[in-house]
py3Dmol code that shows the C-alpha trace and the ligand (Angstrom):
import py3Dmol

protein = """\
ATOM      1  CA  MET A   1     -13.297   6.617 -14.309  1.00  0.00           C
ATOM      2  CA  THR A   2     -12.840   4.120 -11.793  1.00  0.00           C
ATOM      3  CA  LEU A   3     -10.003   4.605  -9.208  1.00  0.00           C
ATOM      4  CA  HIS A   4      -8.708   1.931  -6.660  1.00  0.00           C
ATOM      5  CA  ASP A   5      -6.429   2.782  -3.839  1.00  0.00           C
ATOM      6  CA  ALA A   6      -4.598  -0.637  -3.394  1.00  0.00           C
ATOM      7  CA  HIS A   7      -3.103   0.503  -0.038  1.00  0.00           C
ATOM      8  CA  ASN A   8      -4.161   2.754   2.707  1.00  0.00           C
ATOM      9  CA  HIS A   9      -4.992   2.900   6.512  1.00  0.00           C
ATOM     10  CA  LEU A  10      -8.348   4.496   6.592  1.00  0.00           C
ATOM     11  CA  GLN A  11      -8.733   3.024  10.160  1.00  0.00           C
ATOM     12  CA  ASP A  12      -5.857   5.212  11.459  1.00  0.00           C
ATOM     13  CA  GLY A  13      -6.772   7.612  14.221  1.00  0.00           C
ATOM     14  CA  ALA A  14      -5.227  10.574  12.198  1.00  0.00           C
ATOM     15  CA  LEU A  15      -8.085  10.170   9.652  1.00  0.00           C
ATOM     16  CA  ALA A  16     -10.862   9.634  12.128  1.00  0.00           C
ATOM     17  CA  PRO A  17     -11.863  13.377  12.387  1.00  0.00           C
ATOM     18  CA  HIS A  18     -12.293  13.317   8.657  1.00  0.00           C
ATOM     19  CA  LEU A  19     -13.868   9.876   8.039  1.00  0.00           C
ATOM     20  CA  GLU A  20     -17.430  10.899   7.361  1.00  0.00           C
ATOM     21  CA  ARG A  21     -16.371  13.489   4.785  1.00  0.00           C
ATOM     22  CA  ILE A  22     -13.762  11.251   3.103  1.00  0.00           C
ATOM     23  CA  ALA A  23     -16.490   8.323   2.831  1.00  0.00           C
ATOM     24  CA  ALA A  24     -19.109  10.682   1.550  1.00  0.00           C
ATOM     25  CA  THR A  25     -16.849  11.983  -1.298  1.00  0.00           C
ATOM     26  CA  TRP A  26     -15.227   8.704  -2.213  1.00  0.00           C
ATOM     27  CA  PRO A  27     -17.819   7.480  -4.768  1.00  0.00           C
ATOM     28  CA  ASP A  28     -17.736  10.814  -6.506  1.00  0.00           C
ATOM     29  CA  LEU A  29     -13.961  10.729  -6.707  1.00  0.00           C
ATOM     30  CA  ALA A  30     -13.229   7.044  -7.348  1.00  0.00           C
ATOM     31  CA  GLY A  31     -16.553   5.991  -9.105  1.00  0.00           C
ATOM     32  CA  THR A  32     -19.160   3.824  -7.716  1.00  0.00           C
ATOM     33  CA  SER A  33     -17.048   0.666  -8.040  1.00  0.00           C
ATOM     34  CA  GLY A  34     -13.800   2.323  -6.854  1.00  0.00           C
ATOM     35  CA  CYS A  35     -12.376   0.469  -3.800  1.00  0.00           C
ATOM     36  CA  MET A  36      -9.645   0.917  -1.298  1.00  0.00           C
ATOM     37  CA  VAL A  37      -7.720  -1.942   0.574  1.00  0.00           C
ATOM     38  CA  VAL A  38      -7.708  -0.618   4.248  1.00  0.00           C
ATOM     39  CA  ASN A  39      -4.582  -2.349   5.904  1.00  0.00           C
ATOM     40  CA  GLY A  40      -4.582  -3.199   9.688  1.00  0.00           C
ATOM     41  CA  THR A  41      -1.183  -3.150  11.389  1.00  0.00           C
ATOM     42  CA  HIS A  42      -1.747  -4.975  14.657  1.00  0.00           C
ATOM     43  CA  PRO A  43      -4.539  -6.967  16.287  1.00  0.00           C
ATOM     44  CA  ASP A  44      -5.575  -3.858  18.115  1.00  0.00           C
ATOM     45  CA  ASP A  45      -6.797  -2.060  14.956  1.00  0.00           C
ATOM     46  CA  TRP A  46      -8.285  -5.143  13.118  1.00  0.00           C
ATOM     47  CA  PRO A  47     -11.721  -4.565  14.750  1.00  0.00           C
ATOM     48  CA  ARG A  48     -11.661  -0.976  13.438  1.00  0.00           C
ATOM     49  CA  VAL A  49     -10.870  -2.281   9.882  1.00  0.00           C
ATOM     50  CA  ALA A  50     -13.660  -4.831  10.130  1.00  0.00           C
ATOM     51  CA  ALA A  51     -16.119  -2.091  11.240  1.00  0.00           C
ATOM     52  CA  LEU A  52     -15.138   0.021   8.250  1.00  0.00           C
ATOM     53  CA  ALA A  53     -15.573  -2.925   5.823  1.00  0.00           C
ATOM     54  CA  ALA A  54     -19.066  -3.511   7.342  1.00  0.00           C
ATOM     55  CA  ARG A  55     -20.065   0.128   6.992  1.00  0.00           C
ATOM     56  CA  TYR A  56     -18.603   1.195   3.517  1.00  0.00           C
ATOM     57  CA  PRO A  57     -18.991  -1.102   0.461  1.00  0.00           C
ATOM     58  CA  PHE A  58     -15.800   0.480  -1.148  1.00  0.00           C
ATOM     59  CA  VAL A  59     -13.557  -0.871   1.791  1.00  0.00           C
ATOM     60  CA  ARG A  60     -11.762  -4.150   1.224  1.00  0.00           C
ATOM     61  CA  PRO A  61     -10.244  -5.032   4.476  1.00  0.00           C
ATOM     62  CA  ALA A  62      -6.854  -6.347   5.095  1.00  0.00           C
ATOM     63  CA  TYR A  63      -5.502  -7.674   8.377  1.00  0.00           C
ATOM     64  CA  GLY A  64      -1.819  -8.107   9.310  1.00  0.00           C
ATOM     65  CA  ILE A  65       0.937  -7.235  11.715  1.00  0.00           C
ATOM     66  CA  HIS A  66       3.176  -4.555  10.299  1.00  0.00           C
ATOM     67  CA  PRO A  67       6.987  -4.911  10.777  1.00  0.00           C
ATOM     68  CA  TRP A  68       7.033  -1.776  12.895  1.00  0.00           C
ATOM     69  CA  ASP A  69       4.399  -3.557  15.155  1.00  0.00           C
ATOM     70  CA  ALA A  70       6.297  -6.902  15.270  1.00  0.00           C
ATOM     71  CA  GLY A  71       7.897  -5.907  18.498  1.00  0.00           C
ATOM     72  CA  ALA A  72       4.732  -4.871  20.206  1.00  0.00           C
ATOM     73  CA  ALA A  73       2.884  -7.092  22.692  1.00  0.00           C
ATOM     74  CA  ARG A  74       0.018  -9.181  21.030  1.00  0.00           C
ATOM     75  CA  PRO A  75      -2.467 -11.625  22.115  1.00  0.00           C
ATOM     76  CA  ASP A  76      -1.413 -15.286  22.138  1.00  0.00           C
ATOM     77  CA  ASP A  77      -4.195 -16.247  19.703  1.00  0.00           C
ATOM     78  CA  TRP A  78      -3.353 -13.558  17.162  1.00  0.00           C
ATOM     79  CA  LEU A  79      -3.000 -16.086  14.321  1.00  0.00           C
ATOM     80  CA  ASP A  80      -6.408 -17.531  15.180  1.00  0.00           C
ATOM     81  CA  GLN A  81      -7.863 -13.997  15.154  1.00  0.00           C
ATOM     82  CA  LEU A  82      -6.255 -13.473  11.692  1.00  0.00           C
ATOM     83  CA  ARG A  83      -7.667 -16.645  10.371  1.00  0.00           C
ATOM     84  CA  ALA A  84     -11.151 -15.820  11.735  1.00  0.00           C
ATOM     85  CA  HIS A  85     -11.090 -12.436   9.821  1.00  0.00           C
ATOM     86  CA  LEU A  86     -10.324 -14.306   6.605  1.00  0.00           C
ATOM     87  CA  VAL A  87     -13.089 -16.849   7.203  1.00  0.00           C
ATOM     88  CA  ALA A  88     -15.576 -13.998   8.104  1.00  0.00           C
ATOM     89  CA  ASN A  89     -15.103 -11.970   4.956  1.00  0.00           C
ATOM     90  CA  PRO A  90     -14.290 -13.485   1.505  1.00  0.00           C
ATOM     91  CA  GLN A  91     -12.973 -10.133   0.348  1.00  0.00           C
ATOM     92  CA  ALA A  92     -10.419  -9.906   3.186  1.00  0.00           C
ATOM     93  CA  SER A  93      -6.832 -10.165   2.440  1.00  0.00           C
ATOM     94  CA  ILE A  94      -3.494 -10.201   4.444  1.00  0.00           C
ATOM     95  CA  GLY A  95      -1.761  -6.884   5.167  1.00  0.00           C
ATOM     96  CA  GLU A  96       0.183  -4.957   6.041  1.00  0.00           C
ATOM     97  CA  ILE A  97       3.065  -7.421   6.752  1.00  0.00           C
ATOM     98  CA  GLY A  98       6.738  -7.418   5.758  1.00  0.00           C
ATOM     99  CA  LEU A  99      10.250  -6.711   6.677  1.00  0.00           C
ATOM    100  CA  ASP A 100      12.047  -3.466   7.442  1.00  0.00           C
ATOM    101  CA  ARG A 101      15.832  -2.910   7.861  1.00  0.00           C
ATOM    102  CA  TRP A 102      15.494   0.836   7.630  1.00  0.00           C
ATOM    103  CA  MET A 103      14.175   1.115  11.069  1.00  0.00           C
ATOM    104  CA  LEU A 104      16.993  -1.136  12.420  1.00  0.00           C
ATOM    105  CA  ASP A 105      19.930   0.368  10.338  1.00  0.00           C
ATOM    106  CA  THR A 106      19.106   3.843   9.113  1.00  0.00           C
ATOM    107  CA  ALA A 107      16.260   5.544  10.989  1.00  0.00           C
ATOM    108  CA  ARG A 108      17.423   7.891  13.758  1.00  0.00           C
ATOM    109  CA  PRO A 109      16.700   6.946  17.247  1.00  0.00           C
ATOM    110  CA  ASP A 110      14.434   9.840  17.630  1.00  0.00           C
ATOM    111  CA  ASP A 111      12.515   9.573  14.289  1.00  0.00           C
ATOM    112  CA  PRO A 112       8.959  10.615  15.246  1.00  0.00           C
ATOM    113  CA  ARG A 113       7.478   8.021  12.904  1.00  0.00           C
ATOM    114  CA  LEU A 114       8.919   5.326  15.085  1.00  0.00           C
ATOM    115  CA  SER A 115       8.098   6.912  18.506  1.00  0.00           C
ATOM    116  CA  GLY A 116       6.836   4.278  20.980  1.00  0.00           C
ATOM    117  CA  VAL A 117       8.031   1.497  18.562  1.00  0.00           C
ATOM    118  CA  ARG A 118      10.112  -1.346  19.900  1.00  0.00           C
ATOM    119  CA  ARG A 119      12.174  -2.194  16.820  1.00  0.00           C
ATOM    120  CA  ALA A 120      11.880  -5.825  16.359  1.00  0.00           C
ATOM    121  CA  SER A 121      15.094  -7.665  15.194  1.00  0.00           C
ATOM    122  CA  MET A 122      15.027  -9.028  11.697  1.00  0.00           C
ATOM    123  CA  GLU A 123      14.668 -12.621  13.191  1.00  0.00           C
ATOM    124  CA  GLU A 124      11.527 -11.399  15.043  1.00  0.00           C
ATOM    125  CA  GLN A 125      10.114  -9.675  11.895  1.00  0.00           C
ATOM    126  CA  ILE A 126      10.705 -12.829   9.911  1.00  0.00           C
ATOM    127  CA  ALA A 127       9.001 -15.033  12.624  1.00  0.00           C
ATOM    128  CA  THR A 128       5.956 -12.561  12.515  1.00  0.00           C
ATOM    129  CA  CYS A 129       5.750 -12.316   8.769  1.00  0.00           C
ATOM    130  CA  LEU A 130       6.032 -16.066   7.665  1.00  0.00           C
ATOM    131  CA  PRO A 131       2.854 -17.430   9.430  1.00  0.00           C
ATOM    132  CA  GLN A 132       0.903 -14.577   7.798  1.00  0.00           C
ATOM    133  CA  LEU A 133       2.327 -15.265   4.436  1.00  0.00           C
ATOM    134  CA  ASP A 134       1.331 -18.986   5.055  1.00  0.00           C
ATOM    135  CA  LEU A 135      -2.265 -17.895   5.870  1.00  0.00           C
ATOM    136  CA  ALA A 136      -2.428 -15.867   2.573  1.00  0.00           C
ATOM    137  CA  ALA A 137      -1.237 -18.932   0.754  1.00  0.00           C
ATOM    138  CA  GLU A 138      -3.603 -21.291   2.516  1.00  0.00           C
ATOM    139  CA  PHE A 139      -6.651 -19.014   1.682  1.00  0.00           C
ATOM    140  CA  ASP A 140      -5.225 -17.765  -1.562  1.00  0.00           C
ATOM    141  CA  ARG A 141      -5.823 -14.194  -0.526  1.00  0.00           C
ATOM    142  CA  ALA A 142      -3.465 -11.458  -1.526  1.00  0.00           C
ATOM    143  CA  ALA A 143      -0.800 -10.437   0.935  1.00  0.00           C
ATOM    144  CA  THR A 144       0.347  -6.850   0.894  1.00  0.00           C
ATOM    145  CA  ILE A 145       4.083  -6.576   1.861  1.00  0.00           C
ATOM    146  CA  HIS A 146       6.087  -3.578   3.134  1.00  0.00           C
ATOM    147  CA  CYS A 147       9.809  -4.052   2.356  1.00  0.00           C
ATOM    148  CA  LEU A 148      12.174  -1.312   3.203  1.00  0.00           C
ATOM    149  CA  HIS A 149      15.821  -1.791   2.675  1.00  0.00           C
ATOM    150  CA  ALA A 150      15.258  -5.568   3.223  1.00  0.00           C
ATOM    151  CA  TYR A 151      15.079  -7.235  -0.274  1.00  0.00           C
ATOM    152  CA  ALA A 152      18.121  -9.284   0.510  1.00  0.00           C
ATOM    153  CA  ASP A 153      16.003 -10.709   3.485  1.00  0.00           C
ATOM    154  CA  LEU A 154      12.741 -10.890   1.703  1.00  0.00           C
ATOM    155  CA  LEU A 155      13.691 -12.529  -1.642  1.00  0.00           C
ATOM    156  CA  PRO A 156      15.097 -15.726  -0.091  1.00  0.00           C
ATOM    157  CA  LEU A 157      11.894 -16.063   1.913  1.00  0.00           C
ATOM    158  CA  LEU A 158       9.600 -15.504  -1.080  1.00  0.00           C
ATOM    159  CA  ARG A 159      11.684 -18.068  -3.005  1.00  0.00           C
ATOM    160  CA  ALA A 160      11.570 -20.743  -0.320  1.00  0.00           C
ATOM    161  CA  HIS A 161       8.098 -20.314   1.062  1.00  0.00           C
ATOM    162  CA  ARG A 162       4.668 -20.966  -0.246  1.00  0.00           C
ATOM    163  CA  ARG A 163       2.965 -17.855  -1.578  1.00  0.00           C
ATOM    164  CA  PRO A 164      -0.721 -17.052  -2.506  1.00  0.00           C
ATOM    165  CA  PRO A 165      -1.322 -18.357  -5.982  1.00  0.00           C
ATOM    166  CA  ARG A 166      -3.116 -15.197  -6.973  1.00  0.00           C
ATOM    167  CA  GLY A 167      -0.023 -13.055  -6.096  1.00  0.00           C
ATOM    168  CA  PHE A 168       1.162 -10.431  -3.604  1.00  0.00           C
ATOM    169  CA  LEU A 169       1.601  -6.766  -3.538  1.00  0.00           C
ATOM    170  CA  LEU A 170       4.766  -4.894  -2.843  1.00  0.00           C
ATOM    171  CA  HIS A 171       3.343  -1.738  -1.809  1.00  0.00           C
ATOM    172  CA  ALA A 172       5.225   1.513  -2.734  1.00  0.00           C
ATOM    173  CA  TYR A 173       8.020  -0.463  -4.342  1.00  0.00           C
ATOM    174  CA  SER A 174      11.394   1.157  -3.845  1.00  0.00           C
ATOM    175  CA  GLY A 175      13.578  -1.849  -4.306  1.00  0.00           C
ATOM    176  CA  PRO A 176      16.133  -2.220  -7.066  1.00  0.00           C
ATOM    177  CA  THR A 177      14.960  -2.403 -10.650  1.00  0.00           C
ATOM    178  CA  SER A 178      17.119  -5.469 -11.293  1.00  0.00           C
ATOM    179  CA  LEU A 179      14.938  -7.502  -8.954  1.00  0.00           C
ATOM    180  CA  ILE A 180      11.781  -6.899 -10.736  1.00  0.00           C
ATOM    181  CA  PRO A 181      11.896  -9.771 -13.183  1.00  0.00           C
ATOM    182  CA  GLU A 182      12.291 -12.336 -10.577  1.00  0.00           C
ATOM    183  CA  LEU A 183       9.678 -10.721  -8.261  1.00  0.00           C
ATOM    184  CA  VAL A 184       7.149 -10.826 -11.163  1.00  0.00           C
ATOM    185  CA  THR A 185       7.814 -14.511 -11.637  1.00  0.00           C
ATOM    186  CA  LEU A 186       7.264 -14.970  -7.929  1.00  0.00           C
ATOM    187  CA  GLY A 187       3.813 -13.331  -8.301  1.00  0.00           C
ATOM    188  CA  ALA A 188       4.584  -9.695  -7.348  1.00  0.00           C
ATOM    189  CA  TYR A 189       2.308  -6.674  -8.086  1.00  0.00           C
ATOM    190  CA  PHE A 190       3.669  -3.223  -7.545  1.00  0.00           C
ATOM    191  CA  SER A 191       1.806  -0.230  -6.281  1.00  0.00           C
ATOM    192  CA  PHE A 192       2.842   3.333  -7.278  1.00  0.00           C
ATOM    193  CA  ASN A 193       2.808   6.022  -4.557  1.00  0.00           C
ATOM    194  CA  PRO A 194       2.864   9.588  -5.652  1.00  0.00           C
ATOM    195  CA  ASN A 195       5.166  10.352  -2.867  1.00  0.00           C
ATOM    196  CA  PHE A 196       7.974   9.198  -5.389  1.00  0.00           C
ATOM    197  CA  LEU A 197       7.275  12.155  -7.768  1.00  0.00           C
ATOM    198  CA  PRO A 198      10.018  14.792  -7.859  1.00  0.00           C
ATOM    199  CA  PRO A 199       9.118  17.508  -5.238  1.00  0.00           C
ATOM    200  CA  ALA A 200       9.279  20.376  -7.701  1.00  0.00           C
ATOM    201  CA  SER A 201       7.249  18.651 -10.380  1.00  0.00           C
ATOM    202  CA  ARG A 202       3.559  19.481 -11.352  1.00  0.00           C
ATOM    203  CA  PRO A 203       0.812  17.430 -12.721  1.00  0.00           C
ATOM    204  CA  PRO A 204      -0.305  17.900 -16.341  1.00  0.00           C
ATOM    205  CA  ALA A 205      -2.456  20.943 -16.685  1.00  0.00           C
ATOM    206  CA  LYS A 206      -5.293  19.270 -18.341  1.00  0.00           C
ATOM    207  CA  CYS A 207      -6.854  16.152 -17.251  1.00  0.00           C
ATOM    208  CA  ASN A 208      -6.126  14.151 -20.257  1.00  0.00           C
ATOM    209  CA  GLN A 209      -2.972  15.653 -21.260  1.00  0.00           C
ATOM    210  CA  ILE A 210      -0.127  13.098 -20.824  1.00  0.00           C
ATOM    211  CA  GLY A 211       2.961  13.877 -18.913  1.00  0.00           C
ATOM    212  CA  TYR A 212       4.839  16.616 -17.063  1.00  0.00           C
ATOM    213  CA  THR A 213       8.514  17.138 -18.055  1.00  0.00           C
ATOM    214  CA  LEU A 214      10.230  14.261 -16.599  1.00  0.00           C
ATOM    215  CA  PRO A 215      13.606  14.975 -15.241  1.00  0.00           C
ATOM    216  CA  ASP A 216      16.434  13.541 -17.450  1.00  0.00           C
ATOM    217  CA  ALA A 217      17.487  11.075 -14.905  1.00  0.00           C
ATOM    218  CA  LEU A 218      14.419   9.367 -13.274  1.00  0.00           C
ATOM    219  CA  GLY A 219      15.257   8.254  -9.819  1.00  0.00           C
ATOM    220  CA  PRO A 220      15.432   4.522  -9.543  1.00  0.00           C
ATOM    221  CA  LYS A 221      11.979   4.370  -8.032  1.00  0.00           C
ATOM    222  CA  LEU A 222      10.252   6.189 -10.961  1.00  0.00           C
ATOM    223  CA  ALA A 223      12.438   4.270 -13.483  1.00  0.00           C
ATOM    224  CA  SER A 224      11.082   1.014 -12.078  1.00  0.00           C
ATOM    225  CA  PHE A 225       7.605   2.282 -12.693  1.00  0.00           C
ATOM    226  CA  ALA A 226       8.305   3.847 -16.023  1.00  0.00           C
ATOM    227  CA  LYS A 227       9.742   0.752 -17.807  1.00  0.00           C
ATOM    228  CA  SER A 228      10.543  -2.217 -15.733  1.00  0.00           C
ATOM    229  CA  ILE A 229       7.269  -3.269 -14.147  1.00  0.00           C
ATOM    230  CA  PRO A 230       4.993  -5.086 -16.531  1.00  0.00           C
ATOM    231  CA  SER A 231       1.511  -3.317 -17.204  1.00  0.00           C
ATOM    232  CA  GLU A 232      -0.433  -6.285 -15.848  1.00  0.00           C
ATOM    233  CA  ARG A 233       1.313  -5.859 -12.422  1.00  0.00           C
ATOM    234  CA  LEU A 234       0.731  -2.092 -11.840  1.00  0.00           C
ATOM    235  CA  LEU A 235      -1.474  -0.703  -9.119  1.00  0.00           C
ATOM    236  CA  CYS A 236      -1.980   2.770  -7.471  1.00  0.00           C
ATOM    237  CA  GLU A 237      -1.937   3.650  -3.751  1.00  0.00           C
ATOM    238  CA  THR A 238      -1.843   6.561  -1.307  1.00  0.00           C
ATOM    239  CA  ASP A 239      -0.722   4.711   1.963  1.00  0.00           C
ATOM    240  CA  ALA A 240      -2.888   7.535   3.662  1.00  0.00           C
ATOM    241  CA  PRO A 241      -2.485   8.992   6.235  1.00  0.00           C
ATOM    242  CA  ALA A 242       1.179   8.512   5.459  1.00  0.00           C
ATOM    243  CA  MET A 243       3.321   9.327   2.429  1.00  0.00           C
ATOM    244  CA  LEU A 244       1.968  12.775   1.206  1.00  0.00           C
ATOM    245  CA  PRO A 245       2.500  13.506  -2.447  1.00  0.00           C
ATOM    246  CA  PRO A 246       4.440  16.622  -3.411  1.00  0.00           C
ATOM    247  CA  GLN A 247       2.556  19.814  -2.857  1.00  0.00           C
ATOM    248  CA  HIS A 248       1.548  20.462  -6.421  1.00  0.00           C
ATOM    249  CA  TRP A 249       0.099  17.054  -6.878  1.00  0.00           C
ATOM    250  CA  ARG A 250      -2.140  17.128  -3.800  1.00  0.00           C
ATOM    251  CA  THR A 251      -5.888  17.288  -4.854  1.00  0.00           C
ATOM    252  CA  HIS A 252      -7.065  16.749  -1.329  1.00  0.00           C
ATOM    253  CA  LYS A 253      -5.611  18.418   1.749  1.00  0.00           C
ATOM    254  CA  LEU A 254      -6.045  17.838   5.469  1.00  0.00           C
ATOM    255  CA  PRO A 255      -4.939  19.694   8.447  1.00  0.00           C
ATOM    256  CA  PRO A 256      -1.852  18.111  10.339  1.00  0.00           C
ATOM    257  CA  ALA A 257      -2.481  15.885  13.281  1.00  0.00           C
ATOM    258  CA  LEU A 258      -2.420  17.495  16.834  1.00  0.00           C
ATOM    259  CA  ASP A 259       1.173  16.494  17.102  1.00  0.00           C
ATOM    260  CA  GLY A 260       2.097  18.207  13.923  1.00  0.00           C
ATOM    261  CA  THR A 261       2.376  15.148  11.835  1.00  0.00           C
ATOM    262  CA  PRO A 262       1.214  15.715   8.165  1.00  0.00           C
ATOM    263  CA  VAL A 263      -1.960  13.748   7.254  1.00  0.00           C
ATOM    264  CA  ASN A 264      -2.479  12.341   3.734  1.00  0.00           C
ATOM    265  CA  HIS A 265      -5.939  12.157   2.376  1.00  0.00           C
ATOM    266  CA  PRO A 266      -6.942   9.009   0.558  1.00  0.00           C
ATOM    267  CA  GLY A 267      -8.368  11.279  -2.238  1.00  0.00           C
ATOM    268  CA  ASN A 268      -5.004  11.906  -3.247  1.00  0.00           C
ATOM    269  CA  ILE A 269      -5.223   8.629  -5.182  1.00  0.00           C
ATOM    270  CA  GLU A 270      -5.989  11.072  -8.071  1.00  0.00           C
ATOM    271  CA  ALA A 271      -2.294  12.067  -7.736  1.00  0.00           C
ATOM    272  CA  ALA A 272      -1.048   8.474  -7.966  1.00  0.00           C
ATOM    273  CA  TYR A 273      -3.056   7.976 -11.168  1.00  0.00           C
ATOM    274  CA  ALA A 274      -1.982  11.348 -12.664  1.00  0.00           C
ATOM    275  CA  GLY A 275       1.661  10.615 -11.609  1.00  0.00           C
ATOM    276  CA  LEU A 276       1.705   7.101 -13.157  1.00  0.00           C
ATOM    277  CA  THR A 277       0.083   8.263 -16.426  1.00  0.00           C
ATOM    278  CA  SER A 278       2.966  10.694 -16.720  1.00  0.00           C
ATOM    279  CA  VAL A 279       5.636   8.350 -15.759  1.00  0.00           C
ATOM    280  CA  ARG A 280       4.197   5.564 -17.907  1.00  0.00           C
ATOM    281  CA  GLY A 281       3.033   7.663 -20.855  1.00  0.00           C
ATOM    282  CA  LEU A 282      -0.459   6.419 -20.877  1.00  0.00           C
ATOM    283  CA  GLU A 283      -3.850   8.082 -21.172  1.00  0.00           C
ATOM    284  CA  ASN A 284      -5.954   8.437 -18.012  1.00  0.00           C
ATOM    285  CA  THR A 285      -8.660   6.163 -19.154  1.00  0.00           C
ATOM    286  CA  GLU A 286      -6.142   3.604 -20.419  1.00  0.00           C
ATOM    287  CA  LEU A 287      -4.463   3.458 -16.918  1.00  0.00           C
ATOM    288  CA  SER A 288      -7.892   3.370 -15.185  1.00  0.00           C
ATOM    289  CA  VAL A 289      -8.939   0.278 -17.100  1.00  0.00           C
ATOM    290  CA  LEU A 290      -5.660  -1.395 -16.693  1.00  0.00           C
ATOM    291  CA  VAL A 291      -5.286  -0.799 -12.969  1.00  0.00           C
ATOM    292  CA  ALA A 292      -8.974  -1.996 -12.453  1.00  0.00           C
ATOM    293  CA  GLU A 293      -8.204  -5.269 -14.243  1.00  0.00           C
ATOM    294  CA  ASN A 294      -5.213  -5.803 -12.076  1.00  0.00           C
ATOM    295  CA  PHE A 295      -6.911  -4.767  -8.864  1.00  0.00           C
ATOM    296  CA  ASN A 296      -9.650  -7.192  -9.383  1.00  0.00           C
ATOM    297  CA  ARG A 297      -7.247 -10.031 -10.370  1.00  0.00           C
ATOM    298  CA  LEU A 298      -5.353  -9.553  -7.102  1.00  0.00           C
ATOM    299  CA  PHE A 299      -7.985  -8.339  -4.738  1.00  0.00           C
ATOM    300  CA  GLY A 300     -11.293  -9.325  -6.311  1.00  0.00           C
ATOM    301  CA  ASN A 301     -13.539 -11.984  -4.972  1.00  0.00           C
TER     302      ASN A 301
END
"""
ligand_1 = """\
1
ZN
Zn 1.001 1.063 4.846
"""
view = py3Dmol.view(width=600, height=400)
view.addModel(protein, "pdb")
view.setStyle({"model": 0}, {"cartoon": {"style": "trace"}})
view.addModel(ligand_1, "xyz")
view.setStyle({"model": 1}, {"stick": {}})
view.zoomTo()
view.show()
């Protein structure tokens, strides 16, 4: 079976001590054509993303400024650098970009995930996001979008602005189910993150057995993936080293970082596939073929 991780951050320092091993085991785990889209978050980490893509054939590089980094200092020529990365590699896409109201309205001032982050206003975030979306449209490369509690801001932008003809990815989609039909029309793909699975749930005992017992009321995130998202727009992701799956679903474990932050292993893409087969009621091989077609349509070149 071929597995594709549509969204991770292999360049992140938290994965650096484990990189060799992750890379050595990836082809066994994901198949020889299994890829991962490795997303930069700021011009500082773009060279590391490019180096990974040069070294490992399974890495599809993506370059972008994440909304959490929209308030950080950046070189004046950042857009030229971004363009140069797209020119240099026809497999490169744009990501991770997006909008985040959670960090402005909901996150605690001392949330460790945001330590050292200057939280950019929504205006600043939009001003950073739009030129990146423009480049994705100009080159017709996929754009990977992070949107947290900000669909009321993102949707008007997507409606009014030019978008890549091939589409864009809403990673770890957690927006309202009711928005999905319009987002599909605008070109959205949606990647399932196993972090959404109920904490007490377990994967099916056997590889090809469909389904764990789903709770009666699926949360809105799972409900979107169970029914509302069309099959031809589904993808799977880990967001590693972030967004650990619930305990019982983790097939790959890593020790926490030195500061105690949990570290997710990209190999847990297995949990994304196992979880989505359960949520969607598909066979493993069926989902693998479907996701590979979708992945190649959006990220292939
Ligand atoms: Zn991410």
